[in-house]
N, C-alpha and C positions, 0 to 999 in steps of 0.2 A: 335501232328498230326494235324497241321493246314493247311487250304486251303485258297488260295487267291480268293476272290469273285470278278469276273469280271463283272457279271450281276446277279442281280442288284449290282451296284458298292457299296461295303461296306468293312468294316475291315475284316481282316483274321478271320477265324472261325475254331474251333475244329470240327473234323468230327462227334463226338457224338452229339454235339450241332446242327450241320447242319441236321443230320438225324432226330433229335427230332423236329426241326422246320418244316421240310418238312412233317413229319407225322401228324402234328397238323391240325385241321380243320380251314381254313381261315375265317376271318371276312366276313360275307356275304354268308357263306355256301360253302360246297364242290363244286368243279368244276364238271360239267357234260359233257357228249359228246356234242360237238358243243356249249359250254358255250359262251354266248354273250360277257362276259368280255374278254375271250381269242380272240374271233373274232375281237373285237374292237382294242385290242392291236396289233394283227398281221397286220391288215389293216393300222394302223398308222405307224407301222414299215416298211411295204411295201412302203409307200409313201416316206419314208426317202431314201430307196434304189433306187427309181426311179427318184430322183433328177438328172438332166442332168449331172452335174459335176461328181457325183458318178458313174453313169452309163457309162460315157465315160472312166473313169479311170479303172473301173472294170466291164467289160461287163457281167461277170458271176453273178454279183449282180443284174443287171437289170433283168436277167432271174429269179433269186430268187424273186425279187420284183413282177414280173408278176405272179409267182406261188402263191404268198400270197395276191393277190388282192381279194377284198371282193367277187366278182363274181366267181373267181376260187375256193375260199374256199367254197362257197355255192354249187358249182358243186360237190366238193369232198365229202361234208357232205351229199349230196343227196343220195349217195350210202349207207349211214348208216342211218337207221331210228331208233329212240329211241324204237319204237314199231315195231318189225320185221314183215315182211309180213306174217309169219306163224300165227301171232296173239297171240302167247303165249310166246314170248321171249322179254326180255328187255335188252338193251345194256348199259353197264356201263364202266367206266374207269378201267384199271387194277390195278392202285394204284401208287406206286413209281417206276419210270423208271430211270435206270442208263445208260447213253449213253457214249460210248467210241469211238469217231470218229477218222479218220486218220489225220495225220499232213500234208499229201501231197496234199489234196484237201480241201482248206480253208473253203468252204461253206457247206460241206455235213452235218456238225453237225446241221446247222440251219434247213434243211429240216427234218431231223430225229426228232429234238426237236419239231418243229412246228406241225407236224402231231400228235405227241404224246400229245402235249398240247391241240390240237383240240379234241382229244379223251378224254380230261378231266383229264389227268394224272398229278401228281406232278412229276417234272423232275429235275435231276441233270446231268449236262453235263460236262465231263472233256475235257476242251479245251487244246490242246497241247501248251506247253510253246514255242514250235518252230514255231507256227503259226504266221503269220505276214501279212501285206498288207491288203488283203480283209478281213481276220478274224478280224483284229483290227478295220476296218471300220464297220463291222457288229456289234461288241460289242459296239462301240460308238453310232451307230444308235439305237440299242436296248435300251441303257440307255437314249438317247434323247427322244425316243418314250414314255418311261415310265414316263417321266416328263410332258408329254402333255396329257395323258389320265385322265379321272376323278378319283377322290380319291378312289372310291370303286374298280374300275378296277386296279388301281395301287397297292392297298393293296392286292388284290387277286393274282396278278402276282408276287409281291414281296414275298408273303408267300409260293408260290407253285413252282416257277421256279428259278433255280440257274445254273449259268455257272461258273465253277471254274477251277483254275490251281493248280497243286501241283507237286512237284518233285516225281520221282518214289518211291512209298511207298507201301510195302505189307500191312501195317496196314490200310492205308486209302482205298486202292482198295478193301481190304478184308472187311472192315466195310461197304462200300457202296454196295458191292455185296450182302452181307448177308441181308442187309436191303431192297434190291430191290425186287419188284414183277416181274420185267422184266429187263433183262440186254441186251443192244443193242451194239454189237461189230462190228465196221468197221475196215478196214485197212489191211486185209490179214491173211493168215494162221498163221503166227507167232504171230500176235496180238490176234487172237482167242485162240490159245494154251496158250499164256501167261495169259490171263484173266480167262480162264477156271480152272486154278489152285486155284482160289478163290471160295470157295463153295457158292452156293445160298441157300436160304431157300427152304425147301422141295416142296413148292407149286410153286416156281418161275421157270422161264426157260430163256434160251438165245435165242435171235434173232441175227443170225450171218451173216456177209457179208465178206466171206473169199476172197482169191486171185481170181480175175476174169481177163479175157482177152477178147478182142474184135477185130473184123476185118471188112473190108468193101468189098462189091461186087458191080460191075458196069456192066451193060449190054452193050455189044458192039452195039447191035441193037438199044438200047435206046439212046446211045451216038450219033450214026449216025442220029437218028431222032430228036435229041434235037436242039433247036435254039442256036445261039451264046450266048444269054442272059442266057439261062438255063445252058449251059456249064460253063459260068463264075460263075453263082450262085452255081453250084455244087462244084467248086473249093473253093469258099469263105466259103461255108458250111463245107467242109472238113477241111479247115483251122481252123474254130471255134472248130470242133470236136477234132482236134489233138493238137493245140498249146496253148489253153487257160491254161491248167495245165501242160505244157511241156510234153504232151502225157502220163502223169503219171496216169490219171484217168482210172478207170477200164473199162469205156465205150469208151475210145479213141482207134481208130483203130491202130493195129500194122502191118497190112498187107492189101493189096488191091488185090482182085481177079477179073480179067476181064473175063467175061463169054461170049464166042462167038468164032468166027473164029480167027485164028492166026494173019493174016495180019491186020484185023480190030482191034484186041486187041493191037497190037504194035502201030498202028497209034493213037488210042484213048488214050492209056497210055502216049504217048509222048506229045500229045496236052494237056492232063489233067495236067501233071507235069509242062508244060510251063505256063499254066494258074495259077497253084498253086504258082509258083515262082513269078508271077506278083502280086498275092495277098499279098505275103510276103513283096514285095517291097512297095506296096501301104500302107500296115499297118506299114511300117518302123520296121519290125520285126528284132530284134537283137539277134543273137546267141552268147552267152558268150563263150569265149575261152575254158573254161573247158568243155562245152557242145560239142563244135566242136571236141575236142579231144576224148570225150566219144564216139561220133558217129563213128569216124574212128577206134577206138579200137574195138568196137562192130562189125563193118562191116568186118574188116580184120580178126577178130576172127571167124566170121561165114564162111568166105572164107577158112580159114585154116581147119576148121572142115568139109569142103565139103558140106556145106548147101546151098551155093549160087554159081551160074554160072557167075555172073557179078555184078559189083558195079558201080553206077554212083552218083557222087556228083554234085549238082547244088549249088555252093557256099557252105556256111556253113549251109544253111537253110534246104536243102532236101537231104537225102541220100536214094537211091533206091537200094534194094538188090534183084536181080533176083533169085528167089528161084529155087534150083535144082529140087525140087518136091513140089507140093502144100502141101503135108503132113508135111513138115518141117516148116510150118508157125510159125513165132516167137510169143511166148506168154509172153516172159519176156520183160522188158523195155530195149531198146537199146540206148536210147538217143532221145531227142525231135527232131522230123522231120526225123526219120529213119523208113522206111516202106519196108516190104517184098512185092514183086510183082510177080504175077504168073497168068497164064491163065488156065481156064478149059472150057470144052465144054458146060456143063450145071450146074445149081445149084445142081443137084443130085450128081455130082462128089464130092461135098464138104461134103456130108452127112457122109461118113466113117471117115473123119478126125476131125469132130466136137467132142469136149469133154464137159463134164459137166461144166467145169470152163469157157466155152465160154459164154459170157453174151450178148453183143450187136452186131448186124450186121447192119452197116450203108449201105444203098443201094441207087443206082441211076439207073433209067431207066427201072425198072421192073414193071410189072402189079401186081395188088393185087392178082390176081389168081395165078401167078407164085410164089409169095412169100408165099402165103397160102399153096400151094402144097409143097414147100420146108420145111416149118415148120412142116407140117403134116408128111412128110417123116422122119423128125428128131425124131418125136414121143417122145419129152421130153428128149432126151439124152443130149441136150445142147441147148443154145440160149434161152434167156428170153425175148428178144425184138428185133424187126426189125424196123428201123426208117430211114427216108430220111437223106441224107447228110445234116449236119447242126443241127440235132436234137439229136445226140448221148449223149450230156451232159445235155439235157433237162430232169429235174427230173420229175418223175411221182409218184403219190400215190401208184402205183403198180411198185415195184422195185425188181429185182432179183427173180421174180416169186411170191413175197409176196404182198398181198393187205395190205399195212401198217396200214391204219386206222382200219382194221379188227384185225390185229395183236396187235395193241395198245389198244384194247378194249376186253371186255368179255361179254358173254351172260348169263342171268339168265332166266330160264323158269318158267312160272307160269301156272299151270293147275288146273282145278276144275272138 
């Protein structure tokens, strides 16, 4: 039952030995919430990701690098005080955290791990053997950063943080699960169900991120009032939201709803898609043949099922499906660059069709008051975040309705 150690880079290790090492107290003392050794390492790692050549090749890593800058870390930790405001509660790490991230979003495991490490936990992350590209760059940057921090910091990180790969194994996943104080499962309903068959210790629990879907809303009035630069910015932001992970991220929009009058919605939608096509051309976006086929299969399948009234392909990059009814908005992945399109009179018209699995609403052209009224009307039945076009993939310490730093830590009360 051996695992390949990708970070820190080391020889393969047996699962029992790995658990024993992670349970031990590191030289220099146990980690605490906001431990300076973790902060030093993460800021060194962030600088590696913000190197221009890396950021240009993998823009999503630049976002990760900004998230882990020292100033951003300080802001995140400010929400957690070692001594809680009540005056009688102390915050501590949970212990050993086992992370199981998805394979289709190469960087999510770093956000999950980094916040858990900031909370002072010892961590083991199973990195998918199918991960490539950005994930490999992340692992290389982590190992490079480890070689540049001081000896005490390097020793603490090496002793408490591990990223591993292993072939599917009931024995390994079971051993890591029963050893964990918290298990974090990303990747969808099937992943959650598969991991839950491995029991946890009685005191431990799961933090799960099952299948989610997202959509976008655009105000016809807001589009009319926007400048040319703002409209181009909306198209570029939407491109980032949709194409970075081939639209496979849970927060990438699967449909666009235009809110307003019919003629205005048609004109705004046509201009928006024209601008989006120009962004794809400027980015030299390439749609692989298999993806182009997938989009057509999905589009024609939706037409056969009576879900769409019309289909428009703009080259291989954009497929627009005119939904027969807003209620049939696609929540499954149809292929990168495939979007349902519909019009509604008001945001309130979307409230009845929102489900608990709906996560992110990308928005353009609305006021804060309009969006707050929409979310209030939803009353928690769905939607965890509303963000401007271009921010759907921007990770936050609050995700899927969880305050992650809080979830990764525990409180001990002291009263006299």
